[in-house]
C-alpha positions as CSV (number, residue, x, y, z in Angstrom):
1,X,81.9,80.3,90.4
2,X,80.7,83.8,91.3
3,X,80.3,86.0,88.3
4,X,81.0,89.7,88.8
5,X,80.9,92.8,86.7
6,X,82.7,96.1,87.6
7,X,80.9,99.3,87.0
8,X,83.6,101.9,87.0
9,X,87.3,101.4,87.0
10,X,89.2,103.8,89.4
11,X,91.8,102.7,91.9
12,X,89.5,100.5,93.9
13,X,88.1,98.9,90.8
14,X,91.5,98.2,89.4
15,X,92.9,96.6,92.5
16,X,89.7,94.5,93.1
17,X,89.6,93.4,89.5
18,X,93.2,92.4,89.5
19,X,92.8,90.4,92.7
20,X,89.7,88.6,91.6
21,X,91.3,87.7,88.3
22,X,93.7,85.5,90.4
23,X,90.9,83.8,92.3
24,X,89.7,80.2,91.5
25,X,86.2,80.9,92.8
26,X,85.4,84.2,91.0
27,X,85.0,85.1,87.4
28,X,85.3,88.7,86.3
29,X,82.9,88.8,83.3
30,X,83.2,92.5,82.3
31,X,84.3,96.0,83.1
32,X,82.1,98.9,82.3
33,X,83.4,102.5,82.2
34,X,81.6,105.5,80.8
35,X,84.6,106.6,78.8
36,X,87.0,104.5,76.8
37,X,90.1,103.4,78.8
38,X,92.9,100.9,78.2
39,X,92.7,98.2,80.8
40,X,96.1,97.4,82.5
41,X,97.9,94.4,81.2
42,X,97.0,92.4,84.3
43,X,93.3,92.5,83.4
44,X,93.5,93.2,79.7
45,X,91.6,89.9,78.8
46,X,88.5,91.1,80.7
47,X,85.7,92.2,78.3
48,X,85.1,95.9,78.3
49,X,82.2,98.2,77.4
50,X,81.2,101.8,77.6
51,X,77.5,101.1,77.0
52,X,75.1,100.4,79.8
53,X,72.9,98.4,77.4
54,X,75.8,95.9,76.9
55,X,76.3,95.0,80.5
56,X,76.2,91.2,80.8
57,X,74.5,89.0,83.4
58,X,76.3,88.4,86.7
59,X,75.8,87.4,90.3
60,X,77.2,90.6,91.7
61,X,77.6,94.1,90.1
62,X,80.3,96.2,91.9
63,X,79.9,99.9,91.5
64,X,83.4,101.4,91.9
65,X,83.0,105.1,91.1
66,X,83.3,108.4,93.2
67,X,81.0,108.5,96.2
68,X,78.8,111.4,95.1
69,X,77.9,109.6,91.9
70,X,76.9,106.2,93.3
71,X,73.2,107.0,94.0
72,X,72.4,108.6,90.6
73,X,74.4,106.0,88.7
74,X,72.6,103.0,90.4
75,X,69.3,104.5,89.1
76,X,70.5,104.3,85.5
77,X,71.0,100.5,85.5
78,X,68.5,98.9,83.2
79,X,68.4,95.5,85.0
80,X,66.4,94.6,88.1
81,X,66.5,92.3,91.1
82,X,70.3,91.8,90.8
83,X,72.8,92.3,93.7
84,X,74.4,95.7,93.2
85,X,77.0,96.7,95.7
86,X,79.2,99.8,96.1
87,X,82.7,100.0,97.6
88,X,82.4,103.2,99.6
89,X,83.2,103.7,103.3
90,X,80.9,106.6,103.7
91,X,77.8,106.0,101.4
92,X,74.9,104.3,103.1
93,X,73.3,101.1,101.8
94,X,70.1,103.1,101.3
95,X,71.7,105.3,98.6
96,X,71.5,102.5,96.1
97,X,68.4,102.2,93.8
98,X,65.4,100.2,94.9
99,X,65.3,98.5,91.5
100,X,68.0,96.0,92.6
101,X,69.1,94.2,95.7
102,X,71.5,96.3,97.7
103,X,74.9,95.6,99.2
104,X,78.2,97.0,100.2
105,X,81.7,95.5,99.6
106,X,84.1,97.9,101.3
107,X,87.8,97.0,101.4
108,X,89.3,99.0,104.3
109,X,92.5,100.2,102.6
110,X,94.0,103.1,100.8
111,X,94.5,102.3,97.1
112,X,96.9,103.9,94.7
113,X,97.3,102.7,91.1
114,X,101.1,102.0,91.4
115,X,101.1,100.6,94.9
116,X,100.8,96.8,95.4
117,X,98.4,95.7,98.2
118,X,98.1,92.3,99.9
119,X,94.3,91.6,100.0
120,X,94.6,88.7,102.4
121,X,95.5,91.2,105.1
122,X,92.8,93.8,104.2
123,X,89.6,93.9,106.2
124,X,86.5,93.7,103.9
125,X,83.3,95.1,105.4
126,X,80.1,93.8,103.9
127,X,76.4,94.7,104.2
128,X,73.2,93.6,102.5
129,X,69.5,93.5,103.2
130,X,68.9,89.8,102.5
131,X,70.5,87.0,104.4
132,X,71.3,85.1,101.1
133,X,73.2,88.2,99.8
134,X,75.2,88.4,103.0
135,X,76.3,84.8,102.4
136,X,77.2,85.6,98.8
137,X,79.2,88.6,99.8
138,X,80.9,86.7,102.6
139,X,82.0,84.1,100.0
140,X,83.1,86.8,97.6
141,X,85.1,88.5,100.3
142,X,86.8,85.3,101.5
143,X,88.0,84.8,98.0
144,X,90.4,87.7,98.7
145,X,90.7,88.3,102.4
146,X,91.0,86.5,105.7
147,X,89.1,89.3,107.4
148,X,85.5,89.7,106.2
149,X,83.2,91.5,108.6
150,X,79.5,92.3,108.5
151,X,78.8,95.8,109.7
152,X,76.0,98.3,109.3
153,X,76.1,101.6,107.3
154,X,76.3,103.6,110.5
155,X,79.2,101.5,111.8
156,X,81.0,101.7,108.4
157,X,80.7,105.5,108.4
158,X,82.3,105.7,111.9
159,X,85.0,103.3,110.7
160,X,85.6,105.4,107.7
161,X,85.9,108.5,109.9
162,X,88.5,106.8,112.0
163,X,90.3,105.6,108.8
164,X,90.6,109.2,107.6
165,X,92.4,110.2,110.8
166,X,94.9,107.3,110.6
167,X,95.5,107.4,106.9
168,X,94.6,110.7,105.1
169,X,95.5,113.0,107.9
170,X,98.6,111.1,108.8
171,X,99.7,111.2,105.2
172,X,99.2,115.0,105.1
173,X,101.6,115.2,108.1
174,X,104.1,113.2,106.0
175,X,103.7,115.9,103.3
176,X,104.3,118.7,105.7
177,X,107.4,116.9,107.1
178,X,108.7,116.2,103.6
179,X,108.4,119.9,102.7
180,X,110.2,121.0,105.8
181,X,113.1,118.6,105.1
182,X,113.2,119.6,101.4
183,X,113.5,123.2,102.3
184,X,116.5,122.4,104.4
185,X,118.1,120.0,101.9
186,X,117.5,116.9,104.1
187,X,116.1,113.6,102.7
188,X,112.7,112.3,103.7
189,X,114.3,108.9,104.1
190,X,115.7,110.0,107.4
191,X,112.2,109.8,108.8
192,X,111.2,106.4,107.4
193,X,112.6,104.3,110.3
194,X,110.6,106.5,112.7
195,X,107.5,106.1,110.6
196,X,107.9,102.4,110.6
197,X,108.5,102.2,114.4
198,X,105.4,104.4,115.1
199,X,103.2,102.1,113.0
200,X,104.8,99.0,114.6
201,X,104.1,100.2,118.2
202,X,100.4,100.3,117.8
203,X,100.4,96.6,116.9
204,X,101.3,95.8,120.6
205,X,100.5,99.1,122.4
206,X,97.4,101.3,122.6
207,X,97.8,104.7,120.9
208,X,97.7,106.3,124.3
209,X,100.5,104.1,125.5
210,X,102.6,104.8,122.4
211,X,102.2,108.6,122.5
212,X,105.4,110.5,123.1
213,X,106.8,114.0,122.2
214,X,107.0,117.5,123.5
215,X,103.2,118.1,123.7
216,X,102.7,115.1,125.9
217,X,105.7,116.1,128.1
218,X,104.4,119.7,128.1
219,X,107.9,120.7,126.9
220,X,107.0,124.4,126.3
221,X,110.6,125.4,125.4
222,X,110.8,122.9,122.5
223,X,107.3,123.8,121.4
224,X,108.2,127.5,121.2
225,X,111.4,126.6,119.2
226,X,109.2,124.7,116.7
227,X,106.7,127.5,116.4
228,X,109.5,129.9,115.7
229,X,110.8,127.7,112.9
230,X,107.3,127.4,111.4
231,X,106.7,131.1,111.1
232,X,103.1,132.3,110.4
233,X,101.9,129.8,107.7
234,X,99.2,127.2,107.8
235,X,101.7,124.6,109.1
236,X,102.0,126.6,112.3
237,X,98.3,126.4,112.8
238,X,98.3,122.7,112.3
239,X,101.1,122.3,114.8
240,X,99.4,124.5,117.4
241,X,96.0,122.8,117.1
242,X,97.5,119.3,117.4
243,X,99.8,120.3,120.2
244,X,96.8,121.8,122.1
245,X,94.8,118.6,121.6
246,X,97.6,116.4,123.0
247,X,98.2,118.7,125.9
248,X,94.5,118.8,126.9
249,X,94.4,115.0,126.7
250,X,97.5,114.2,128.7
251,X,98.0,117.4,130.8
252,X,94.5,118.6,131.5
253,X,93.8,121.4,134.0
254,X,93.6,120.3,137.7
255,X,95.1,116.9,136.8
256,X,91.8,115.6,135.5
257,X,92.3,113.3,132.4
258,X,89.9,114.0,129.6
């Protein structure tokens, strides 16, 4: 049985804790948070503390706090030579304190408190300095997921960059679309089948093969109509920049593909 302690309890911490609570090979021994919180009912039986001095012994300590606080927080831990991991996609392994063995346990997914996730389908990216710790994190990851991968900090940062494009930026496009429809008394649900089909396509096609739309076709009349509707706000700039990028990729000057 792998004993773990959560240090911090945001969205990632909650979802991981909830998932590990259902595992037969992992024991969640404690949750630490700097301020008093009420643990959700799913994990309400897990011991809780706000005092670093009360953190119990475990095999793995999982730091689940904002990225910019990870390095400083890891220095405040009083114990030594334990495996301490963070869950960030962009923070390097080296950011963790030298007092303890370092690791990364990064679930590649977007987590929201009220959204259910299926961990068996979520890639978990791990990293550690010692071979024995890689094995331990591999076992920990396999308690949740069928997709556990060892990658370096540099690889993980590039993966995180790609994830920002397909998740955070795409979701912002949803927000822009939702506002346009709301202004015109149209429901966002009209777009949901299109959203689902767009996501489904890239399971069997490359993104280049799946690309459609007026920018790829170089349909300047439709583009001008859209720009007229958008007026002079920030959404017009977004539309223009993305349209330009697509046009340059698929319709470059002199027929040379970029």
